[in-house]
Short mmCIF file of the C-alpha atoms (twelve columns), coordinates in Angstrom:
data_MODEL
# 
_entry.id   MODEL 
# 
loop_
_atom_site.group_PDB 
_atom_site.id 
_atom_site.type_symbol 
_atom_site.label_atom_id 
_atom_site.label_alt_id 
_atom_site.label_comp_id 
_atom_site.label_asym_id 
_atom_site.label_seq_id 
_atom_site.Cartn_x 
_atom_site.Cartn_y 
_atom_site.Cartn_z 
_atom_site.pdbx_PDB_model_num 
ATOM 1   C CA . UNK A 1   -5.557  -61.824 -64.563 1 
ATOM 2   C CA . UNK A 2   -4.839  -58.198 -65.227 1 
ATOM 3   C CA . UNK A 3   -6.382  -55.501 -63.084 1 
ATOM 4   C CA . UNK A 4   -6.978  -52.116 -64.756 1 
ATOM 5   C CA . UNK A 5   -5.626  -49.035 -62.947 1 
ATOM 6   C CA . UNK A 6   -9.035  -47.422 -62.869 1 
ATOM 7   C CA . UNK A 7   -10.455 -50.461 -61.040 1 
ATOM 8   C CA . UNK A 8   -8.053  -49.836 -58.105 1 
ATOM 9   C CA . UNK A 9   -8.937  -47.517 -55.249 1 
ATOM 10  C CA . UNK A 10  -7.300  -44.097 -55.432 1 
ATOM 11  C CA . UNK A 11  -3.845  -43.776 -53.889 1 
ATOM 12  C CA . UNK A 12  -4.235  -41.925 -50.519 1 
ATOM 13  C CA . UNK A 13  -0.722  -40.543 -50.865 1 
ATOM 14  C CA . UNK A 14  -0.981  -39.356 -54.475 1 
ATOM 15  C CA . UNK A 15  0.996   -36.129 -54.834 1 
ATOM 16  C CA . UNK A 16  2.169   -36.247 -51.184 1 
ATOM 17  C CA . UNK A 17  5.920   -35.463 -51.016 1 
ATOM 18  C CA . UNK A 18  6.082   -37.511 -47.819 1 
ATOM 19  C CA . UNK A 19  4.685   -40.637 -49.464 1 
ATOM 20  C CA . UNK A 20  6.335   -43.602 -47.692 1 
ATOM 21  C CA . UNK A 21  6.260   -45.631 -50.910 1 
ATOM 22  C CA . UNK A 22  8.660   -43.170 -52.539 1 
ATOM 23  C CA . UNK A 23  11.545  -44.785 -50.626 1 
ATOM 24  C CA . UNK A 24  10.789  -47.990 -52.473 1 
ATOM 25  C CA . UNK A 25  11.265  -46.340 -55.859 1 
ATOM 26  C CA . UNK A 26  14.540  -44.606 -55.028 1 
ATOM 27  C CA . UNK A 27  17.811  -46.545 -55.141 1 
ATOM 28  C CA . UNK A 28  19.743  -46.272 -51.921 1 
ATOM 29  C CA . UNK A 29  22.910  -44.413 -52.730 1 
ATOM 30  C CA . UNK A 30  25.660  -44.659 -50.187 1 
ATOM 31  C CA . UNK A 31  28.525  -42.245 -50.492 1 
ATOM 32  C CA . UNK A 32  31.826  -43.921 -49.858 1 
ATOM 33  C CA . UNK A 33  34.528  -41.881 -48.191 1 
ATOM 34  C CA . UNK A 34  37.366  -41.220 -50.631 1 
ATOM 35  C CA . UNK A 35  40.627  -43.043 -49.939 1 
ATOM 36  C CA . UNK A 36  42.967  -40.736 -47.979 1 
ATOM 37  C CA . UNK A 37  46.538  -40.141 -49.166 1 
ATOM 38  C CA . UNK A 38  47.848  -42.405 -46.368 1 
ATOM 39  C CA . UNK A 39  45.414  -45.174 -47.272 1 
ATOM 40  C CA . UNK A 40  46.339  -44.839 -50.898 1 
ATOM 41  C CA . UNK A 41  50.031  -45.187 -50.076 1 
ATOM 42  C CA . UNK A 42  49.307  -48.270 -47.906 1 
ATOM 43  C CA . UNK A 43  47.210  -49.882 -50.676 1 
ATOM 44  C CA . UNK A 44  49.948  -49.245 -53.226 1 
ATOM 45  C CA . UNK A 45  52.471  -50.778 -50.859 1 
ATOM 46  C CA . UNK A 46  50.215  -53.795 -50.338 1 
ATOM 47  C CA . UNK A 47  49.922  -54.216 -54.110 1 
ATOM 48  C CA . UNK A 48  53.706  -54.072 -54.518 1 
ATOM 49  C CA . UNK A 49  54.124  -56.611 -51.663 1 
ATOM 50  C CA . UNK A 50  51.439  -58.866 -53.159 1 
ATOM 51  C CA . UNK A 51  53.354  -59.017 -56.441 1 
ATOM 52  C CA . UNK A 52  56.514  -60.071 -54.584 1 
ATOM 53  C CA . UNK A 53  54.623  -62.630 -52.513 1 
ATOM 54  C CA . UNK A 54  52.991  -64.142 -55.561 1 
ATOM 55  C CA . UNK A 55  56.314  -64.336 -57.459 1 
ATOM 56  C CA . UNK A 56  57.960  -66.129 -54.552 1 
ATOM 57  C CA . UNK A 57  55.168  -68.381 -53.350 1 
ATOM 58  C CA . UNK A 58  53.155  -69.284 -56.472 1 
ATOM 59  C CA . UNK A 59  55.967  -71.399 -57.776 1 
ATOM 60  C CA . UNK A 60  55.771  -73.296 -54.496 1 
ATOM 61  C CA . UNK A 61  52.094  -74.211 -55.142 1 
ATOM 62  C CA . UNK A 62  50.679  -71.471 -52.859 1 
ATOM 63  C CA . UNK A 63  47.456  -70.345 -54.452 1 
ATOM 64  C CA . UNK A 64  46.910  -67.179 -52.403 1 
ATOM 65  C CA . UNK A 65  46.195  -65.645 -48.989 1 
ATOM 66  C CA . UNK A 66  43.853  -66.736 -46.220 1 
ATOM 67  C CA . UNK A 67  42.271  -64.083 -44.004 1 
ATOM 68  C CA . UNK A 68  40.385  -64.769 -40.788 1 
ATOM 69  C CA . UNK A 69  37.141  -62.797 -41.053 1 
ATOM 70  C CA . UNK A 70  36.287  -60.930 -37.821 1 
ATOM 71  C CA . UNK A 71  32.617  -60.715 -38.826 1 
ATOM 72  C CA . UNK A 72  31.798  -64.329 -39.603 1 
ATOM 73  C CA . UNK A 73  34.652  -65.990 -37.687 1 
ATOM 74  C CA . UNK A 74  35.462  -68.039 -40.836 1 
ATOM 75  C CA . UNK A 75  38.624  -68.115 -42.964 1 
ATOM 76  C CA . UNK A 76  38.350  -66.437 -46.368 1 
ATOM 77  C CA . UNK A 77  40.551  -67.776 -49.139 1 
ATOM 78  C CA . UNK A 78  41.715  -65.268 -51.783 1 
ATOM 79  C CA . UNK A 79  43.550  -66.360 -54.908 1 
ATOM 80  C CA . UNK A 80  46.328  -63.973 -55.964 1 
ATOM 81  C CA . UNK A 81  44.230  -62.458 -58.814 1 
ATOM 82  C CA . UNK A 82  41.147  -61.958 -56.613 1 
ATOM 83  C CA . UNK A 83  43.134  -60.300 -53.886 1 
ATOM 84  C CA . UNK A 84  44.878  -57.998 -56.409 1 
ATOM 85  C CA . UNK A 85  41.517  -57.106 -57.988 1 
ATOM 86  C CA . UNK A 86  39.981  -56.368 -54.540 1 
ATOM 87  C CA . UNK A 87  42.895  -54.130 -53.521 1 
ATOM 88  C CA . UNK A 88  42.771  -52.286 -56.846 1 
ATOM 89  C CA . UNK A 89  39.016  -51.808 -56.554 1 
ATOM 90  C CA . UNK A 90  39.460  -50.468 -53.024 1 
ATOM 91  C CA . UNK A 91  42.129  -48.093 -54.397 1 
ATOM 92  C CA . UNK A 92  39.904  -46.943 -57.307 1 
ATOM 93  C CA . UNK A 93  36.454  -46.959 -55.745 1 
ATOM 94  C CA . UNK A 94  37.034  -46.628 -52.008 1 
ATOM 95  C CA . UNK A 95  35.214  -49.924 -51.379 1 
ATOM 96  C CA . UNK A 96  35.269  -53.584 -52.298 1 
ATOM 97  C CA . UNK A 97  32.278  -55.218 -53.837 1 
ATOM 98  C CA . UNK A 98  31.228  -58.633 -52.515 1 
ATOM 99  C CA . UNK A 99  32.763  -61.539 -54.354 1 
ATOM 100 C CA . UNK A 100 32.178  -65.259 -54.594 1 
ATOM 101 C CA . UNK A 101 34.231  -67.245 -52.110 1 
ATOM 102 C CA . UNK A 102 36.744  -69.817 -53.340 1 
ATOM 103 C CA . UNK A 103 35.006  -73.044 -54.223 1 
ATOM 104 C CA . UNK A 104 36.183  -75.941 -52.008 1 
ATOM 105 C CA . UNK A 105 39.589  -74.461 -51.342 1 
ATOM 106 C CA . UNK A 106 42.434  -76.572 -50.093 1 
ATOM 107 C CA . UNK A 107 43.529  -74.771 -46.865 1 
ATOM 108 C CA . UNK A 108 47.088  -76.083 -47.344 1 
ATOM 109 C CA . UNK A 109 47.354  -74.070 -50.578 1 
ATOM 110 C CA . UNK A 110 46.822  -70.717 -48.828 1 
ATOM 111 C CA . UNK A 111 49.001  -68.772 -46.345 1 
ATOM 112 C CA . UNK A 112 48.471  -65.763 -44.163 1 
ATOM 113 C CA . UNK A 113 49.729  -62.276 -45.081 1 
ATOM 114 C CA . UNK A 114 52.140  -62.571 -42.102 1 
ATOM 115 C CA . UNK A 115 53.522  -65.794 -43.487 1 
ATOM 116 C CA . UNK A 116 54.084  -64.122 -46.845 1 
ATOM 117 C CA . UNK A 117 55.924  -61.272 -45.143 1 
ATOM 118 C CA . UNK A 118 58.085  -63.635 -43.097 1 
ATOM 119 C CA . UNK A 119 58.866  -65.815 -46.038 1 
ATOM 120 C CA . UNK A 120 59.864  -62.798 -48.116 1 
ATOM 121 C CA . UNK A 121 62.034  -61.463 -45.246 1 
ATOM 122 C CA . UNK A 122 63.781  -64.826 -45.029 1 
ATOM 123 C CA . UNK A 123 64.476  -64.961 -48.744 1 
ATOM 124 C CA . UNK A 124 65.776  -61.407 -48.872 1 
ATOM 125 C CA . UNK A 125 67.907  -61.877 -45.730 1 
ATOM 126 C CA . UNK A 126 69.572  -64.970 -47.274 1 
ATOM 127 C CA . UNK A 127 70.056  -63.145 -50.582 1 
ATOM 128 C CA . UNK A 128 71.807  -60.101 -49.135 1 
ATOM 129 C CA . UNK A 129 75.065  -61.863 -48.048 1 
ATOM 130 C CA . UNK A 130 75.333  -63.365 -51.498 1 
ATOM 131 C CA . UNK A 131 74.966  -59.983 -53.032 1 
ATOM 132 C CA . UNK A 132 77.513  -58.319 -50.821 1 
ATOM 133 C CA . UNK A 133 80.258  -61.000 -51.071 1 
ATOM 134 C CA . UNK A 134 83.325  -59.831 -52.821 1 
ATOM 135 C CA . UNK A 135 85.883  -62.098 -54.511 1 
# 
């Protein structure tokens, strides 16, 4: 059933600049703070580190990084590509959009950022003596 506009009662707020219904028509625009120079440098460092971590760990069947979420108290599993895309988006837009969580992730296939850092430190520490040995 279609109701004609002229059959409706007049809008009591018609022409009123303080019409409360105006808020329903306007999209809520939230201004994101731009990324500071220091935050940008940290994000770029994280992206460089992520590339190294992926190169070292992906060949060992590690699919990505797990992060314990402070808000929901649940682990969040990020594949390498998803984490890279999120960091790049944060770098470009100053925010990360919501994303779909990993479907039925195998927790054994994900490691923490700290694990990645420690693993990389161990690999590079073992590689340095081999590089500095002289015949």
